[in-house]
N, C-alpha and C positions, 0 to 999 in steps of 0.2 A: 444408355443407348435409346434414342427416340424411336417411338413406334407409332405407326398410323393404323388405326382400326379401319377395316374395309367393310362397307355395308354388305350384308348377305341377303336379308329379306325383311319384310314386315309381316306380322300376322296378328290376327284377332281371334280370340277364343271366346265362345259363349259358355256360360256356367249355369249349372242347375242351381236354382235359388229356392229357398234359403239353403245355406250349407248344412250338411249333416253334422250336428254338434255331438261329439263324443262326451264333451263336458269338461269341466275343470279337472285337470290332472296336476300332479305336483309341479310340473314345469310351466304351466299356463293353461290356456284353453285349446283343446284339440278339436279341429274341424276338418271334415272331409268335404272338399269342394270338387264335385264331379264335372268333367268337361262334357259339353253336349255338341261340340263341333267348332268349326272355324275356317278361316281362309288364310292362305299364305300367298304373298305377292313378292316377287323379286325377279331379277334377271336370270339368276342361276337356280333359283329354287322357288317353285310355285305349285300350288295345289290346295289341299284341304287338311284340316285337323279333324281326325275321325272322332266320332262321339264315344270314345272310350278313354279311360285314364282319369286322373284326378290330381289335385294338389292336396297332400296330406299335411295340412297347415297346422303349425303350432303358434298360437298368439301368446307371446310372453306378456308378463305383467307390466313390462316397461313400454308396451305399445309396438314392439317389433314383432313382425310375423316371420317365422322361419319357413320358407317355401321348400316343398319337396314334391316335385311334379314328375309324373311319368305320362307320356302321350305317344300316339302314333300319328305320323303324317303320311298322306298319300299324295304323291306328286301328280301333276297334270298328265304324265305319261305312265302312271300306274305303279311307280316304285313305292315300297313301304319303307318308312324310316322310323326307327325308335328314337324318341327324344327324352332325355332325362336331364333335369336341372334342379339345383338348389339356388337359394338366394334369400333376399330379405324384402319385406315390404314394411313401410313405416306409417303407422297410424297416428304418430305423435306421442308425446310423453304420457298423455292421459287417454291414449287410444284403447287400452284394455277396458277401462271402466266405461268409456263412451260406447264401445262395441257392445258390451253387455246391456247397455241401456237402449240399444238400437239406434245410436247416434253416430255411426261411422262417417268419416269424411266422404264427400261426394267423389273425390278422386284420390286414390292412394298410390304413391310412387312405389314402383317395384323394380328391383335389380336382380338379374339372374346370371348364371354361368352354364348355358346349355352345352351338352355333348350329344353326338348322334351316332347311331349304329345302323348300317344297312349292308345288305349283300348284293344289291342291284349294281351291275357293272357301271352304269352311267353316273352313279352317285357315290362311288367308293371314296372319293375325295372328302366327303363329309366325315368319314371315320377318323380323319387326321386333324380335325378342327377343335379348337376350344373357342367358344363364342361368348359374347357378353350381350345380355339382353337388357334393354332400357325401356321401361313402359309404365303403364298405369292401370289400376283396377278401378272400375266404376261399378260398385256393388249394386246400386239401384237399378242399373241396366243389365247386371249379370254379364259383364264384359271385361275382358283383359286385352289390352293392345300392347304390342312389343315392336321395337326395332331391334334386329339382331345384327351384330357386328362380329367379324372374324378378328380375334385377338392376335 
């Protein structure tokens, strides 16, 4: 059955840099990347990413980062929305070693699967969505940009 993804919004998140390095663990390199804010733009969803939350990232030795984000959005009209998503970012086959040497790519592709929770009556429809996020991380700028689509 063919399916068309519908755009939901775009958003940009600023990151506290450098990441907090827990260090090498058996599965790879554990990093906490704290969110410092951001903007959300879209017809049905717009506002800000609050300066709380983080990506509890695991960078595997094959150059794949396992994304684990928790964040809070505040809409232009004051609704609070909890956002949680997993996904992957790809630093390339030698990305683990390059990251350890401080040579990460300028732009890292990221794909996520966001879900939302809210009690605000105007945004209850978000509780029913599964979204797909397509974006990029710019480590040198401490910035992540996404386009979100409703699956």
